[in-house]
N, C-alpha and C positions, 0 to 999 in steps of 0.2 A: 510474644510475637504476634498473637492473634489481635491483641489490642492495638499494636502498632499498625497492622494492616487495616483494621477497622477505622482507626484515626486517619490514615492516609486516604482511604476511600471517602470518608466524610469530608475531609478538606477538599479533595478533588471535586466532589459533587457540588460543594458550595461555590468553588471557583467557576465551574461550568455554569451553574445556575446564575451566578452573578453576571457572567459574560452574556448569557442569554437575555437577562433582564436589561442590560445596557445596550442591546442591539436596537437599531432602528428597524421599522417595518414599512414595506411598500406593498400595497395590494393592487394588482393589475386588473384590467378589464376582462382578462381571460380567467380570473379566479385564482391566480397564483399569489401566495404570500411569500414575499422575499425578505428574509432577515438579513440585514446588511448594515453598512455604515453610509449614511447619506452625506455626500460631499458638497453638493451645490444644488440649489433649487432656484429655477428661473420661471418666468411666466410660460415658457414654451417647452421646457424639459427639466428632468431631474438626473443628476449624476450621482453614482454610488459605487461602492466596491464591496466584495464579500470578505476580504481580509486586508490587512495593512500592506501586504506585499503584492496583492493582486492588482490587475488593471482596473481602470475606471470604465464603468458601463453607463450608457446614456439611454434613457427612455423618454419618449415624447409625453407631455402631460395628457394628451388624448388617450394614451395607453394605460393611464394610471387612475385608479379610483380614489385612493387615499394614501397618505404617507404620515408616519408617526415617528417622532424622535423618542429614544429611550423607552421603547415599547415594553410594557409590563402587564402581561395577562393576569387576571385574577384567578387564583386557584379554584378549580371546580366550576368556574363559570365561563361563559363565552366572552371573548374579548370584545371591546368596543369596536375594534377594526373589523372583526367578524360580523358584528351586528350591522356595521356600516356597509359592509360588502353585500349583506342580504338586502338592505334597504335600497341600494342603488342598482342591484341586479335587475330589478324590474325596469322595463323600458318599453316605450310606445314607438312603433314603427309604422310608416306608411310607404308603400312601394307601388310604382306604376310601371307597367311593361307593355311593349309593343313588339310585334314580330310576325312570323309567317308559320303556317301549319300545313302539313299535308292535308288534302281534302278529306280523305277517308273514302267511303263508298256510298252509293245510293242505288237502289234497285233498278231505277230507270233514269237514263240521262248520263251525262259525263261532265266533268269539270273542264271549263274552257278558259280559266284565268290562271292556271298554273299553280294554284294553291289558295289558301285562305289568309286574308289579312286579319291580324289578331291585335286586340287591345284589351287591357284589363288592369286589375290592381289588387293589392292586399292591404288590409288593416290588421296589424298584429300587436298583441300585448305580450311581451316576454316577461313572465313572472320569475324565470330563472335565466341566467346568461345563455343557456343552451336550449331552453324549452319555452314555447309560447303557444298561444291560441289566438284565433282571429277569424276574419271573414275574407273569402276570395270571390272575385268577380272576373269573368272573362267573356268576351264576345268575339266571334269571327264571322266574316262576310265573304261569300264566294258566288260566282256566276255559274249556272248550270245550263247546259245546252241539251234540249230534248229533241229538237228537229231544226230544219232550216228556217222554220217560221215561228218557232216558239222557244223561249228560254225563260229562266227563272233566277231570282236572286235568293240565295240560300243564306240564312242567318242562324247561327248557333250560339246560344248564350248559356252561361253557367253561373250560379250563385250558391254559396253554401259555406258552412263553418269549416275551419281547417286547423290542423295541428302543425306547428313549425318547430324545426330544430336548427341550431346554428353552432358550428364548431370552427375554431381557427385560432391563430396566434397573431396578435397585433391587428392590423387593419384588414387583412385578407381573411375571409371566412368562407366556409363551405356550408351550404344550407340545403335542406330538403323539407318538403311539406306534402301532406296528403289531405284531400278535401272530399267530402261527400255532400251532395246537395241536389238542387233542381237543375235538370238539363232541358232547356227550352229550344225547340226547333220551329222556325218559321220559314215557309217557302212561298215567296211572292211571285206570281206569274207576270211575265212581260210579253205581251203578244206582238204581232208585227206592227201594230199601230202605236206601240209604246205604252199602252194602258197597263196599269198595275192593279192587282187585287191579291188579297191574302188567300192563297189556295189551300194551304195546309198550316196548321199550328197545333203543336202538342207539347206537353210537359211530362217528363219522366224522371226517374232517379238516375244520377250519373256521378262520376268522380273525376278528380284530376290528381295526378302524381307529378311532382316537379323536383328537379335537382339543379343546383347552380352554384356559381361563385360570385362573391361580392367584394369590392374593394372600397373602403371608406376613404374618400379623398380628403375630407375634413371630419371633424368629430360628429357632424350632423348630416353630412351629404355623402352618398356613395353611388357607385356605378357597378353594374353586374350583368351577367348573362346566365340564362337558365334554359333547360330543356324540359318541356312539358308533354305529358301524355294524357289524353282525354279518354275516359272509360265510359262505356255505355252503349245502348242500342235503342233506336227509336223506330216505332212502327205506327203507321196510320192505315186507313182503309186502302190507300193507293200506293204508298211507298214504304220502303224500309231503309233507314239511314243509320250508318255506322260512323261515329265522329272521327275526326282526324286522329290517327294513332300517335303522332309525334310532331312537335314543333319547337322552334327556337325563338327566344325573345330577349330583347335588351331591356334592362331594368334600371330605374332610378329609385334610390331608397333615401328616405328622410327619417332621422332619429330624433326623438323628443325626450 
């Protein structure tokens, strides 16, 4: 009886193993490995099912890294599909954003423009689908009123290295990043005659935290929105400046 049970288990395991070897494999951009039966492959999409009686599922080619027929992993070694997934998981991104920020505070004077206009960008290298590193740049401009006869143009700039993470399913992703670098503040006087001069300029250590959503319209072009917070404090002989605590920006992303 024991030999019959052992023989049945052996036969069953070989059948299961053979079925696994004959399955097709689809690797998605989110890192999922789908063992299935590929039904149809076109330039824009791939159709597949998980069993003979199941329904047909369709994925866009932009959501798929690779597909293999009759996938057979080598015992004790990483599969070619897994190695391919590691190779293409690295990705180069460039993002540009523009928006508005709360002004923050300054020891003397007040914001007269309702907020700061912001422009900036990110250069990112994703060495994993969910993790990357790069460089962030951001600048904001605002007018400050000190008196009826005197105002100033306030410019706040940031540049520094950053860590980026991205999570999602398909074309919609949630991202967050943190950066520490140089916080540069310039205050340009504008007197009643309209003459300009650099009154104050100082560089100190600061940071930026950002969270947002991005939707890839195509495989290489995406649109998004993010919320940013500038961290830091700037002091000069005449003023003390706290950067804008929060801002909202619209983003354009390019993938290479």
